[in-house]
Predicted model as a PDB file, atoms N, CA, C, CB and O in Angstrom, pLDDT in the B-factor column:
MODEL        1                                                                  
ATOM      1  N   UNK A   1    -111.819  61.653 -14.130  1.00 51.00           N  
ATOM      2  CA  UNK A   1    -111.787  62.300 -12.965  1.00 51.00           C  
ATOM      3  C   UNK A   1    -110.450  62.646 -12.455  1.00 51.00           C  
ATOM      4  CB  UNK A   1    -112.449  61.582 -12.082  1.00 51.00           C  
ATOM      5  O   UNK A   1    -110.230  63.704 -11.865  1.00 51.00           O  
ATOM      6  N   UNK A   2    -109.419  61.607 -12.722  1.00 67.00           N  
ATOM      7  CA  UNK A   2    -108.074  61.698 -12.329  1.00 67.00           C  
ATOM      8  C   UNK A   2    -107.420  62.935 -13.132  1.00 67.00           C  
ATOM      9  CB  UNK A   2    -107.337  60.301 -12.606  1.00 67.00           C  
ATOM     10  O   UNK A   2    -106.727  63.783 -12.569  1.00 67.00           O  
ATOM     11  N   UNK A   3    -107.707  62.944 -14.455  1.00 65.00           N  
ATOM     12  CA  UNK A   3    -107.269  64.016 -15.242  1.00 65.00           C  
ATOM     13  C   UNK A   3    -107.707  65.483 -14.741  1.00 65.00           C  
ATOM     14  CB  UNK A   3    -107.771  63.759 -16.609  1.00 65.00           C  
ATOM     15  O   UNK A   3    -106.939  66.444 -14.692  1.00 65.00           O  
ATOM     16  N   UNK A   4    -108.979  65.497 -14.400  1.00 67.00           N  
ATOM     17  CA  UNK A   4    -109.431  66.865 -13.978  1.00 67.00           C  
ATOM     18  C   UNK A   4    -108.825  67.225 -12.534  1.00 67.00           C  
ATOM     19  CB  UNK A   4    -111.078  66.917 -13.941  1.00 67.00           C  
ATOM     20  O   UNK A   4    -108.732  68.431 -12.302  1.00 67.00           O  
ATOM     21  N   UNK A   5    -108.403  66.343 -11.541  1.00 62.00           N  
ATOM     22  CA  UNK A   5    -107.709  66.530 -10.485  1.00 62.00           C  
ATOM     23  C   UNK A   5    -106.337  67.000 -10.650  1.00 62.00           C  
ATOM     24  CB  UNK A   5    -107.750  65.472  -9.838  1.00 62.00           C  
ATOM     25  O   UNK A   5    -105.825  67.875  -9.952  1.00 62.00           O  
ATOM     26  N   UNK A   6    -105.700  66.303 -11.718  1.00 61.00           N  
ATOM     27  CA  UNK A   6    -104.251  66.817 -11.985  1.00 61.00           C  
ATOM     28  C   UNK A   6    -104.250  68.097 -12.587  1.00 61.00           C  
ATOM     29  CB  UNK A   6    -103.447  65.908 -12.892  1.00 61.00           C  
ATOM     30  O   UNK A   6    -103.294  68.846 -12.380  1.00 61.00           O  
ATOM     31  N   UNK A   7    -105.273  68.477 -13.363  1.00 61.00           N  
ATOM     32  CA  UNK A   7    -105.229  69.703 -13.871  1.00 61.00           C  
ATOM     33  C   UNK A   7    -105.377  70.824 -12.843  1.00 61.00           C  
ATOM     34  CB  UNK A   7    -106.191  69.775 -14.849  1.00 61.00           C  
ATOM     35  O   UNK A   7    -104.661  71.826 -12.843  1.00 61.00           O  
ATOM     36  N   UNK A   8    -106.356  70.584 -11.966  1.00 61.00           N  
ATOM     37  CA  UNK A   8    -106.489  71.604 -10.835  1.00 61.00           C  
ATOM     38  C   UNK A   8    -105.368  71.783  -9.873  1.00 61.00           C  
ATOM     39  CB  UNK A   8    -107.625  71.273 -10.032  1.00 61.00           C  
ATOM     40  O   UNK A   8    -105.218  72.867  -9.309  1.00 61.00           O  
ATOM     41  N   UNK A   9    -104.587  70.793  -9.660  1.00 68.00           N  
ATOM     42  CA  UNK A   9    -103.397  70.987  -8.759  1.00 68.00           C  
ATOM     43  C   UNK A   9    -102.345  71.328  -9.583  1.00 68.00           C  
ATOM     44  CB  UNK A   9    -103.018  69.789  -7.919  1.00 68.00           C  
ATOM     45  O   UNK A   9    -101.314  71.653  -8.994  1.00 68.00           O  
ATOM     46  N   UNK A  10    -102.328  71.342 -10.880  1.00 79.00           N  
ATOM     47  CA  UNK A  10    -101.278  72.087 -11.604  1.00 79.00           C  
ATOM     48  C   UNK A  10    -100.230  70.990 -12.143  1.00 79.00           C  
ATOM     49  CB  UNK A  10    -100.551  73.214 -10.598  1.00 79.00           C  
ATOM     50  O   UNK A  10     -99.738  70.169 -11.369  1.00 79.00           O  
ATOM     51  N   UNK A  11     -99.942  71.021 -13.406  1.00 87.00           N  
ATOM     52  CA  UNK A  11     -99.058  70.003 -14.031  1.00 87.00           C  
ATOM     53  C   UNK A  11     -98.035  70.815 -14.830  1.00 87.00           C  
ATOM     54  CB  UNK A  11     -99.878  68.947 -14.979  1.00 87.00           C  
ATOM     55  O   UNK A  11     -98.232  71.959 -15.239  1.00 87.00           O  
ATOM     56  N   UNK A  12     -96.981  70.136 -14.996  1.00 88.00           N  
ATOM     57  CA  UNK A  12     -95.851  70.661 -16.019  1.00 88.00           C  
ATOM     58  C   UNK A  12     -95.491  69.523 -17.059  1.00 88.00           C  
ATOM     59  CB  UNK A  12     -94.407  71.104 -15.180  1.00 88.00           C  
ATOM     60  O   UNK A  12     -95.639  68.322 -16.836  1.00 88.00           O  
ATOM     61  N   UNK A  13     -95.081  69.980 -18.030  1.00 92.00           N  
ATOM     62  CA  UNK A  13     -94.294  69.094 -19.038  1.00 92.00           C  
ATOM     63  C   UNK A  13     -92.851  69.309 -18.916  1.00 92.00           C  
ATOM     64  CB  UNK A  13     -94.690  69.379 -20.520  1.00 92.00           C  
ATOM     65  O   UNK A  13     -92.331  70.386 -19.208  1.00 92.00           O  
ATOM     66  N   UNK A  14     -92.212  68.312 -18.494  1.00 92.00           N  
ATOM     67  CA  UNK A  14     -90.731  68.379 -18.353  1.00 92.00           C  
ATOM     68  C   UNK A  14     -89.939  67.618 -19.191  1.00 92.00           C  
ATOM     69  CB  UNK A  14     -90.349  68.039 -17.133  1.00 92.00           C  
ATOM     70  O   UNK A  14     -90.139  66.417 -19.370  1.00 92.00           O  
ATOM     71  N   UNK A  15     -88.883  68.368 -19.815  1.00 94.00           N  
ATOM     72  CA  UNK A  15     -87.956  67.504 -20.696  1.00 94.00           C  
ATOM     73  C   UNK A  15     -86.586  67.386 -19.958  1.00 94.00           C  
ATOM     74  CB  UNK A  15     -87.739  68.179 -22.221  1.00 94.00           C  
ATOM     75  O   UNK A  15     -86.028  68.346 -19.428  1.00 94.00           O  
ATOM     76  N   UNK A  16     -86.119  66.161 -19.978  1.00 93.00           N  
ATOM     77  CA  UNK A  16     -85.043  65.658 -19.337  1.00 93.00           C  
ATOM     78  C   UNK A  16     -83.974  65.145 -20.341  1.00 93.00           C  
ATOM     79  CB  UNK A  16     -85.495  64.622 -18.421  1.00 93.00           C  
ATOM     80  O   UNK A  16     -84.249  64.285 -21.178  1.00 93.00           O  
ATOM     81  N   UNK A  17     -82.739  65.709 -20.222  1.00 93.00           N  
ATOM     82  CA  UNK A  17     -81.874  65.331 -21.016  1.00 93.00           C  
ATOM     83  C   UNK A  17     -80.518  64.988 -20.127  1.00 93.00           C  
ATOM     84  CB  UNK A  17     -81.761  66.378 -22.073  1.00 93.00           C  
ATOM     85  O   UNK A  17     -79.971  65.814 -19.396  1.00 93.00           O  
ATOM     86  N   UNK A  18     -80.102  63.712 -20.305  1.00 91.00           N  
ATOM     87  CA  UNK A  18     -78.930  63.156 -19.525  1.00 91.00           C  
ATOM     88  C   UNK A  18     -78.210  62.013 -20.460  1.00 91.00           C  
ATOM     89  CB  UNK A  18     -79.476  62.493 -18.028  1.00 91.00           C  
ATOM     90  O   UNK A  18     -78.706  61.377 -21.390  1.00 91.00           O  
ATOM     91  N   UNK A  19     -77.034  61.963 -19.977  1.00 90.00           N  
ATOM     92  CA  UNK A  19     -76.307  60.682 -20.605  1.00 90.00           C  
ATOM     93  C   UNK A  19     -76.810  59.451 -20.115  1.00 90.00           C  
ATOM     94  CB  UNK A  19     -74.807  60.643 -20.329  1.00 90.00           C  
ATOM     95  O   UNK A  19     -76.767  58.416 -20.781  1.00 90.00           O  
ATOM     96  N   UNK A  20     -77.337  59.536 -18.854  1.00 90.00           N  
ATOM     97  CA  UNK A  20     -78.025  58.323 -18.297  1.00 90.00           C  
ATOM     98  C   UNK A  20     -79.364  58.691 -17.912  1.00 90.00           C  
ATOM     99  CB  UNK A  20     -77.300  57.715 -17.094  1.00 90.00           C  
ATOM    100  O   UNK A  20     -79.532  58.901 -16.710  1.00 90.00           O  
ATOM    101  N   UNK A  21     -80.428  58.823 -18.747  1.00 91.00           N  
ATOM    102  CA  UNK A  21     -81.684  59.273 -18.251  1.00 91.00           C  
ATOM    103  C   UNK A  21     -82.338  58.241 -17.412  1.00 91.00           C  
ATOM    104  CB  UNK A  21     -82.562  59.662 -19.350  1.00 91.00           C  
ATOM    105  O   UNK A  21     -83.281  58.646 -16.732  1.00 91.00           O  
ATOM    106  N   UNK A  22     -82.030  57.006 -17.328  1.00 90.00           N  
ATOM    107  CA  UNK A  22     -82.626  56.041 -16.417  1.00 90.00           C  
ATOM    108  C   UNK A  22     -82.408  56.324 -14.967  1.00 90.00           C  
ATOM    109  CB  UNK A  22     -82.117  54.720 -16.708  1.00 90.00           C  
ATOM    110  O   UNK A  22     -83.129  55.858 -14.085  1.00 90.00           O  
ATOM    111  N   UNK A  23     -81.339  57.142 -14.749  1.00 90.00           N  
ATOM    112  CA  UNK A  23     -80.956  57.666 -13.310  1.00 90.00           C  
ATOM    113  C   UNK A  23     -82.085  58.483 -12.856  1.00 90.00           C  
ATOM    114  CB  UNK A  23     -79.581  58.571 -13.267  1.00 90.00           C  
ATOM    115  O   UNK A  23     -82.441  58.432 -11.679  1.00 90.00           O  
ATOM    116  N   UNK A  24     -82.669  59.228 -13.710  1.00 90.00           N  
ATOM    117  CA  UNK A  24     -83.670  60.256 -13.400  1.00 90.00           C  
ATOM    118  C   UNK A  24     -84.848  59.444 -13.051  1.00 90.00           C  
ATOM    119  CB  UNK A  24     -83.958  61.289 -14.593  1.00 90.00           C  
ATOM    120  O   UNK A  24     -85.452  59.648 -11.999  1.00 90.00           O  
ATOM    121  N   UNK A  25     -85.211  58.504 -13.913  1.00 90.00           N  
ATOM    122  CA  UNK A  25     -86.471  57.801 -13.747  1.00 90.00           C  
ATOM    123  C   UNK A  25     -86.186  56.950 -12.378  1.00 90.00           C  
ATOM    124  CB  UNK A  25     -86.863  56.830 -15.135  1.00 90.00           C  
ATOM    125  O   UNK A  25     -87.142  56.855 -11.608  1.00 90.00           O  
ATOM    126  N   UNK A  26     -85.157  56.425 -12.068  1.00 91.00           N  
ATOM    127  CA  UNK A  26     -84.946  55.845 -10.873  1.00 91.00           C  
ATOM    128  C   UNK A  26     -85.077  56.712  -9.717  1.00 91.00           C  
ATOM    129  CB  UNK A  26     -83.760  55.281 -10.882  1.00 91.00           C  
ATOM    130  O   UNK A  26     -85.668  56.330  -8.707  1.00 91.00           O  
ATOM    131  N   UNK A  27     -84.519  57.935  -9.825  1.00 89.00           N  
ATOM    132  CA  UNK A  27     -84.688  58.983  -8.757  1.00 89.00           C  
ATOM    133  C   UNK A  27     -86.227  59.294  -8.481  1.00 89.00           C  
ATOM    134  CB  UNK A  27     -83.928  60.339  -9.208  1.00 89.00           C  
ATOM    135  O   UNK A  27     -86.646  59.451  -7.334  1.00 89.00           O  
ATOM    136  N   UNK A  28     -87.004  59.369  -9.562  1.00 88.00           N  
ATOM    137  CA  UNK A  28     -88.279  59.540  -9.530  1.00 88.00           C  
ATOM    138  C   UNK A  28     -89.063  58.483  -8.648  1.00 88.00           C  
ATOM    139  CB  UNK A  28     -88.687  59.568 -10.854  1.00 88.00           C  
ATOM    140  O   UNK A  28     -89.940  58.834  -7.858  1.00 88.00           O  
ATOM    141  N   UNK A  29     -88.689  57.173  -8.835  1.00 90.00           N  
ATOM    142  CA  UNK A  29     -89.165  56.081  -8.142  1.00 90.00           C  
ATOM    143  C   UNK A  29     -88.656  56.010  -6.722  1.00 90.00           C  
ATOM    144  CB  UNK A  29     -88.835  54.901  -8.860  1.00 90.00           C  
ATOM    145  O   UNK A  29     -89.431  55.578  -5.869  1.00 90.00           O  
ATOM    146  N   UNK A  30     -87.536  56.357  -6.401  1.00 91.00           N  
ATOM    147  CA  UNK A  30     -87.035  56.398  -5.189  1.00 91.00           C  
ATOM    148  C   UNK A  30     -87.659  57.435  -4.205  1.00 91.00           C  
ATOM    149  CB  UNK A  30     -85.704  56.589  -5.349  1.00 91.00           C  
ATOM    150  O   UNK A  30     -87.734  57.204  -2.998  1.00 91.00           O  
ATOM    151  N   UNK A  31     -88.108  58.603  -4.787  1.00 91.00           N  
ATOM    152  CA  UNK A  31     -88.653  59.790  -4.204  1.00 91.00           C  
ATOM    153  C   UNK A  31     -90.144  59.621  -4.203  1.00 91.00           C  
ATOM    154  CB  UNK A  31     -88.216  61.061  -4.958  1.00 91.00           C  
ATOM    155  O   UNK A  31     -90.793  60.512  -3.656  1.00 91.00           O  
ATOM    156  N   UNK A  32     -90.828  58.532  -4.775  1.00 92.00           N  
ATOM    157  CA  UNK A  32     -92.103  58.264  -5.002  1.00 92.00           C  
ATOM    158  C   UNK A  32     -92.845  59.370  -5.716  1.00 92.00           C  
ATOM    159  CB  UNK A  32     -92.684  57.946  -3.808  1.00 92.00           C  
ATOM    160  O   UNK A  32     -93.993  59.691  -5.408  1.00 92.00           O  
ATOM    161  N   UNK A  33     -92.123  59.959  -6.715  1.00 91.00           N  
ATOM    162  CA  UNK A  33     -92.668  60.985  -7.606  1.00 91.00           C  
ATOM    163  C   UNK A  33     -93.552  60.275  -8.770  1.00 91.00           C  
ATOM    164  CB  UNK A  33     -91.434  61.862  -8.235  1.00 91.00           C  
ATOM    165  O   UNK A  33     -93.210  59.286  -9.419  1.00 91.00           O  
ATOM    166  N   UNK A  34     -94.691  60.959  -8.881  1.00 89.00           N  
ATOM    167  CA  UNK A  34     -95.680  60.301  -9.941  1.00 89.00           C  
ATOM    168  C   UNK A  34     -95.453  61.110 -11.285  1.00 89.00           C  
ATOM    169  CB  UNK A  34     -97.380  60.404  -9.437  1.00 89.00           C  
ATOM    170  O   UNK A  34     -95.488  62.339 -11.348  1.00 89.00           O  
ATOM    171  N   UNK A  35     -95.241  60.354 -12.230  1.00 90.00           N  
ATOM    172  CA  UNK A  35     -95.163  60.990 -13.576  1.00 90.00           C  
ATOM    173  C   UNK A  35     -95.872  60.239 -14.598  1.00 90.00           C  
ATOM    174  CB  UNK A  35     -93.768  61.156 -14.018  1.00 90.00           C  
ATOM    175  O   UNK A  35     -96.095  59.047 -14.385  1.00 90.00           O  
ATOM    176  N   UNK A  36     -96.338  60.902 -15.915  1.00 90.00           N  
ATOM    177  CA  UNK A  36     -96.975  60.158 -16.721  1.00 90.00           C  
ATOM    178  C   UNK A  36     -96.894  60.771 -18.232  1.00 90.00           C  
ATOM    179  CB  UNK A  36     -98.323  60.003 -16.171  1.00 90.00           C  
ATOM    180  O   UNK A  36     -96.327  61.856 -18.359  1.00 90.00           O  
ATOM    181  N   UNK A  37     -97.347  60.230 -19.193  1.00 91.00           N  
ATOM    182  CA  UNK A  37     -97.119  60.640 -20.591  1.00 91.00           C  
ATOM    183  C   UNK A  37     -95.742  60.743 -20.941  1.00 91.00           C  
ATOM    184  CB  UNK A  37     -97.734  61.892 -20.882  1.00 91.00           C  
ATOM    185  O   UNK A  37     -95.253  61.701 -21.539  1.00 91.00           O  
ATOM    186  N   UNK A  38     -95.014  59.543 -20.481  1.00 93.00           N  
ATOM    187  CA  UNK A  38     -93.563  59.651 -20.901  1.00 93.00           C  
ATOM    188  C   UNK A  38     -93.416  59.269 -22.339  1.00 93.00           C  
ATOM    189  CB  UNK A  38     -92.634  58.739 -20.028  1.00 93.00           C  
ATOM    190  O   UNK A  38     -93.954  58.310 -22.893  1.00 93.00           O  
ATOM    191  N   UNK A  39     -92.549  60.222 -22.906  1.00 94.00           N  
ATOM    192  CA  UNK A  39     -92.135  60.013 -24.356  1.00 94.00           C  
ATOM    193  C   UNK A  39     -90.792  60.181 -24.642  1.00 94.00           C  
ATOM    194  CB  UNK A  39     -92.803  60.870 -25.229  1.00 94.00           C  
ATOM    195  O   UNK A  39     -90.288  61.253 -24.306  1.00 94.00           O  
ATOM    196  N   UNK A  40     -90.031  59.262 -25.249  1.00 96.00           N  
ATOM    197  CA  UNK A  40     -88.766  59.203 -25.473  1.00 96.00           C  
ATOM    198  C   UNK A  40     -88.354  60.034 -26.777  1.00 96.00           C  
ATOM    199  CB  UNK A  40     -88.423  57.813 -25.522  1.00 96.00           C  
ATOM    200  O   UNK A  40     -88.789  59.744 -27.891  1.00 96.00           O  
ATOM    201  N   UNK A  41     -87.567  60.985 -26.560  1.00 95.00           N  
ATOM    202  CA  UNK A  41     -87.398  61.903 -27.757  1.00 95.00           C  
ATOM    203  C   UNK A  41     -86.064  61.467 -28.472  1.00 95.00           C  
ATOM    204  CB  UNK A  41     -87.336  63.520 -27.292  1.00 95.00           C  
ATOM    205  O   UNK A  41     -85.804  61.784 -29.633  1.00 95.00           O  
ATOM    206  N   UNK A  42     -85.299  60.760 -27.723  1.00 94.00           N  
ATOM    207  CA  UNK A  42     -83.847  60.256 -28.078  1.00 94.00           C  
ATOM    208  C   UNK A  42     -83.386  59.179 -27.094  1.00 94.00           C  
ATOM    209  CB  UNK A  42     -82.759  61.480 -28.036  1.00 94.00           C  
ATOM    210  O   UNK A  42     -84.193  58.820 -26.237  1.00 94.00           O  
ATOM    211  N   UNK A  43     -82.292  58.685 -27.128  1.00 94.00           N  
ATOM    212  CA  UNK A  43     -81.863  57.720 -26.323  1.00 94.00           C  
ATOM    213  C   UNK A  43     -81.379  58.391 -24.961  1.00 94.00           C  
ATOM    214  CB  UNK A  43     -80.800  56.921 -27.043  1.00 94.00           C  
ATOM    215  O   UNK A  43     -81.324  57.733 -23.922  1.00 94.00           O  
ATOM    216  N   UNK A  44     -81.047  59.678 -25.022  1.00 94.00           N  
ATOM    217  CA  UNK A  44     -80.602  60.497 -23.994  1.00 94.00           C  
ATOM    218  C   UNK A  44     -81.647  61.507 -23.525  1.00 94.00           C  
ATOM    219  CB  UNK A  44     -79.403  61.162 -24.424  1.00 94.00           C  
ATOM    220  O   UNK A  44     -81.273  62.284 -22.646  1.00 94.00           O  
ATOM    221  N   UNK A  45     -82.888  61.616 -23.971  1.00 95.00           N  
ATOM    222  CA  UNK A  45     -83.761  62.531 -23.627  1.00 95.00           C  
ATOM    223  C   UNK A  45     -85.112  61.991 -23.661  1.00 95.00           C  
ATOM    224  CB  UNK A  45     -83.617  63.632 -24.410  1.00 95.00           C  
ATOM    225  O   UNK A  45     -85.441  61.161 -24.509  1.00 95.00           O  
ATOM    226  N   UNK A  46     -86.042  62.506 -22.616  1.00 95.00           N  
ATOM    227  CA  UNK A  46     -87.390  62.261 -22.659  1.00 95.00           C  
ATOM    228  C   UNK A  46     -88.125  63.345 -22.092  1.00 95.00           C  
ATOM    229  CB  UNK A  46     -87.704  61.072 -22.034  1.00 95.00           C  
ATOM    230  O   UNK A  46     -87.514  64.199 -21.450  1.00 95.00           O  
ATOM    231  N   UNK A  47     -89.448  63.422 -22.258  1.00 95.00           N  
ATOM    232  CA  UNK A  47     -90.455  64.216 -21.699  1.00 95.00           C  
ATOM    233  C   UNK A  47     -91.411  63.528 -20.865  1.00 95.00           C  
ATOM    234  CB  UNK A  47     -91.120  64.861 -22.678  1.00 95.00           C  
ATOM    235  O   UNK A  47     -91.566  62.335 -21.124  1.00 95.00           O  
ATOM    236  N   UNK A  48     -92.036  63.985 -19.989  1.00 93.00           N  
ATOM    237  CA  UNK A  48     -93.023  63.488 -19.239  1.00 93.00           C  
ATOM    238  C   UNK A  48     -93.673  64.570 -18.464  1.00 93.00           C  
ATOM    239  CB  UNK A  48     -92.536  62.458 -18.421  1.00 93.00           C  
ATOM    240  O   UNK A  48     -93.124  65.671 -18.524  1.00 93.00           O  
ATOM    241  N   UNK A  49     -94.764  64.452 -17.734  1.00 92.00           N  
ATOM    242  CA  UNK A  49     -95.744  65.258 -16.969  1.00 92.00           C  
ATOM    243  C   UNK A  49     -95.672  64.814 -15.621  1.00 92.00           C  
ATOM    244  CB  UNK A  49     -97.170  65.155 -17.483  1.00 92.00           C  
ATOM    245  O   UNK A  49     -95.749  63.635 -15.276  1.00 92.00           O  
ATOM    246  N   UNK A  50     -95.493  65.983 -14.721  1.00 91.00           N  
ATOM    247  CA  UNK A  50     -95.356  65.854 -13.296  1.00 91.00           C  
ATOM    248  C   UNK A  50     -96.318  66.978 -12.768  1.00 91.00           C  
ATOM    249  CB  UNK A  50     -93.785  66.015 -12.789  1.00 91.00           C  
ATOM    250  O   UNK A  50     -96.690  67.890 -13.507  1.00 91.00           O  
ATOM    251  N   UNK A  51     -96.689  66.874 -11.505  1.00 90.00           N  
ATOM    252  CA  UNK A  51     -97.364  67.771 -10.628  1.00 90.00           C  
ATOM    253  C   UNK A  51     -96.275  68.931 -10.322  1.00 90.00           C  
ATOM    254  CB  UNK A  51     -97.904  66.978  -9.270  1.00 90.00           C  
ATOM    255  O   UNK A  51     -95.055  68.773 -10.372  1.00 90.00           O  
ATOM    256  N   UNK A  52     -96.917  70.054 -10.014  1.00 89.00           N  
ATOM    257  CA  UNK A  52     -95.848  71.026  -9.414  1.00 89.00           C  
ATOM    258  C   UNK A  52     -95.232  70.664  -8.205  1.00 89.00           C  
ATOM    259  CB  UNK A  52     -96.384  72.311  -9.153  1.00 89.00           C  
ATOM    260  O   UNK A  52     -94.039  70.956  -8.125  1.00 89.00           O  
ATOM    261  N   UNK A  53     -95.718  70.136  -7.305  1.00 89.00           N  
ATOM    262  CA  UNK A  53     -95.028  69.683  -6.122  1.00 89.00           C  
ATOM    263  C   UNK A  53     -93.923  68.731  -6.471  1.00 89.00           C  
ATOM    264  CB  UNK A  53     -95.981  69.038  -5.169  1.00 89.00           C  
ATOM    265  O   UNK A  53     -92.780  68.977  -6.085  1.00 89.00           O  
ATOM    266  N   UNK A  54     -94.199  67.626  -7.201  1.00 90.00           N  
ATOM    267  CA  UNK A  54     -93.182  66.674  -7.657  1.00 90.00           C  
ATOM    268  C   UNK A  54     -92.032  67.247  -8.502  1.00 90.00           C  
ATOM    269  CB  UNK A  54     -93.847  65.629  -8.436  1.00 90.00           C  
ATOM    270  O   UNK A  54     -90.899  66.766  -8.490  1.00 90.00           O  
ATOM    271  N   UNK A  55     -92.466  68.480  -9.354  1.00 91.00           N  
ATOM    272  CA  UNK A  55     -91.400  69.241  -9.983  1.00 91.00           C  
ATOM    273  C   UNK A  55     -90.302  69.828  -9.200  1.00 91.00           C  
ATOM    274  CB  UNK A  55     -91.952  70.246 -10.640  1.00 91.00           C  
ATOM    275  O   UNK A  55     -89.127  69.849  -9.565  1.00 91.00           O  
ATOM    276  N   UNK A  56     -90.825  70.365  -7.952  1.00 90.00           N  
ATOM    277  CA  UNK A  56     -89.822  70.956  -7.115  1.00 90.00           C  
ATOM    278  C   UNK A  56     -89.056  69.970  -6.463  1.00 90.00           C  
ATOM    279  CB  UNK A  56     -90.372  71.833  -6.152  1.00 90.00           C  
ATOM    280  O   UNK A  56     -87.850  70.141  -6.281  1.00 90.00           O  
ATOM    281  N   UNK A  57     -89.698  68.859  -6.059  1.00 91.00           N  
ATOM    282  CA  UNK A  57     -88.924  67.817  -5.529  1.00 91.00           C  
ATOM    283  C   UNK A  57     -87.799  67.260  -6.374  1.00 91.00           C  
ATOM    284  CB  UNK A  57     -89.779  66.799  -5.202  1.00 91.00           C  
ATOM    285  O   UNK A  57     -86.634  67.238  -5.978  1.00 91.00           O  
ATOM    286  N   UNK A  58     -88.209  66.790  -7.605  1.00 90.00           N  
ATOM    287  CA  UNK A  58     -87.251  66.528  -8.593  1.00 90.00           C  
ATOM    288  C   UNK A  58     -86.147  67.400  -8.894  1.00 90.00           C  
ATOM    289  CB  UNK A  58     -87.852  66.374  -9.646  1.00 90.00           C  
ATOM    290  O   UNK A  58     -85.029  66.957  -9.152  1.00 90.00           O  
ATOM    291  N   UNK A  59     -86.442  68.701  -8.869  1.00 91.00           N  
ATOM    292  CA  UNK A  59     -85.452  69.600  -9.298  1.00 91.00           C  
ATOM    293  C   UNK A  59     -84.395  69.650  -8.254  1.00 91.00           C  
ATOM    294  CB  UNK A  59     -86.020  70.949  -9.581  1.00 91.00           C  
ATOM    295  O   UNK A  59     -83.210  69.734  -8.575  1.00 91.00           O  
ATOM    296  N   UNK A  60     -84.823  69.595  -6.894  1.00 90.00           N  
ATOM    297  CA  UNK A  60     -83.756  69.708  -5.904  1.00 90.00           C  
ATOM    298  C   UNK A  60     -82.950  68.368  -5.812  1.00 90.00           C  
ATOM    299  CB  UNK A  60     -84.365  70.090  -4.505  1.00 90.00           C  
ATOM    300  O   UNK A  60     -81.764  68.308  -5.488  1.00 90.00           O  
ATOM    301  N   UNK A  61     -83.742  67.300  -6.137  1.00 87.00           N  
ATOM    302  CA  UNK A  61     -82.874  65.970  -5.977  1.00 87.00           C  
ATOM    303  C   UNK A  61     -82.041  65.734  -7.222  1.00 87.00           C  
ATOM    304  CB  UNK A  61     -83.818  64.633  -5.738  1.00 87.00           C  
ATOM    305  O   UNK A  61     -81.082  64.972  -7.094  1.00 87.00           O  
ATOM    306  N   UNK A  62     -82.286  66.317  -8.496  1.00 86.00           N  
ATOM    307  CA  UNK A  62     -81.562  66.074  -9.607  1.00 86.00           C  
ATOM    308  C   UNK A  62     -80.357  67.068  -9.662  1.00 86.00           C  
ATOM    309  CB  UNK A  62     -82.453  66.154 -10.798  1.00 86.00           C  
ATOM    310  O   UNK A  62     -79.581  67.045 -10.617  1.00 86.00           O  
ATOM    311  N   UNK A  63     -80.213  67.952  -8.609  1.00 86.00           N  
ATOM    312  CA  UNK A  63     -79.245  68.807  -8.547  1.00 86.00           C  
ATOM    313  C   UNK A  63     -77.758  68.223  -8.496  1.00 86.00           C  
ATOM    314  CB  UNK A  63     -79.545  69.584  -7.470  1.00 86.00           C  
ATOM    315  O   UNK A  63     -76.721  68.800  -8.824  1.00 86.00           O  
ATOM    316  N   UNK A  64     -77.932  66.849  -7.968  1.00 84.00           N  
ATOM    317  CA  UNK A  64     -76.511  66.028  -7.805  1.00 84.00           C  
ATOM    318  C   UNK A  64     -76.282  65.256  -8.995  1.00 84.00           C  
ATOM    319  CB  UNK A  64     -76.471  64.972  -6.539  1.00 84.00           C  
ATOM    320  O   UNK A  64     -75.229  64.629  -9.110  1.00 84.00           O  
ATOM    321  N   UNK A  65     -77.283  65.235 -10.017  1.00 84.00           N  
ATOM    322  CA  UNK A  65     -77.084  64.336 -11.160  1.00 84.00           C  
ATOM    323  C   UNK A  65     -76.532  65.189 -12.363  1.00 84.00           C  
ATOM    324  CB  UNK A  65     -78.468  63.592 -11.548  1.00 84.00           C  
ATOM    325  O   UNK A  65     -76.766  66.397 -12.304  1.00 84.00           O  
ATOM    326  N   UNK A  66     -75.921  64.775 -13.304  1.00 84.00           N  
ATOM    327  CA  UNK A  66     -75.462  65.371 -14.522  1.00 84.00           C  
ATOM    328  C   UNK A  66     -76.741  65.256 -15.550  1.00 84.00           C  
ATOM    329  CB  UNK A  66     -74.072  64.591 -15.070  1.00 84.00           C  
ATOM    330  O   UNK A  66     -76.810  64.381 -16.413  1.00 84.00           O  
ATOM    331  N   UNK A  67     -77.680  66.203 -15.348  1.00 87.00           N  
ATOM    332  CA  UNK A  67     -78.796  66.218 -16.248  1.00 87.00           C  
ATOM    333  C   UNK A  67     -79.304  67.645 -16.332  1.00 87.00           C  
ATOM    334  CB  UNK A  67     -79.902  65.243 -15.790  1.00 87.00           C  
ATOM    335  O   UNK A  67     -79.065  68.529 -15.509  1.00 87.00           O  
ATOM    336  N   UNK A  68     -80.060  67.761 -17.466  1.00 88.00           N  
ATOM    337  CA  UNK A  68     -80.720  69.208 -17.621  1.00 88.00           C  
ATOM    338  C   UNK A  68     -82.123  68.905 -17.669  1.00 88.00           C  
ATOM    339  CB  UNK A  68     -80.269  70.086 -18.982  1.00 88.00           C  
ATOM    340  O   UNK A  68     -82.582  68.027 -18.400  1.00 88.00           O  
ATOM    341  N   UNK A  69     -82.901  69.716 -16.796  1.00 89.00           N  
ATOM    342  CA  UNK A  69     -84.266  69.715 -16.794  1.00 89.00           C  
ATOM    343  C   UNK A  69     -84.863  70.804 -17.439  1.00 89.00           C  
ATOM    344  CB  UNK A  69     -84.718  69.640 -15.578  1.00 89.00           C  
ATOM    345  O   UNK A  69     -86.090  70.894 -17.491  1.00 89.00           O  
TER     346      UNK A  69                                                      
ENDMDL                                                                          
END                                                                             
């Protein structure tokens, strides 16, 4: 049921690359952004899934970080 609800709301697969990727994860926690299917590609990059609403929030909040979304 949870998966179906996420699909109906819209989800995105996001790739994050940063010298300090844990800062992006901390930012998600501080903003109460839900993400799942976290997969580390390298020590400086990971992918995860977010809702569309959380993606917009993360994009605005990450503008001050040195990262690529």
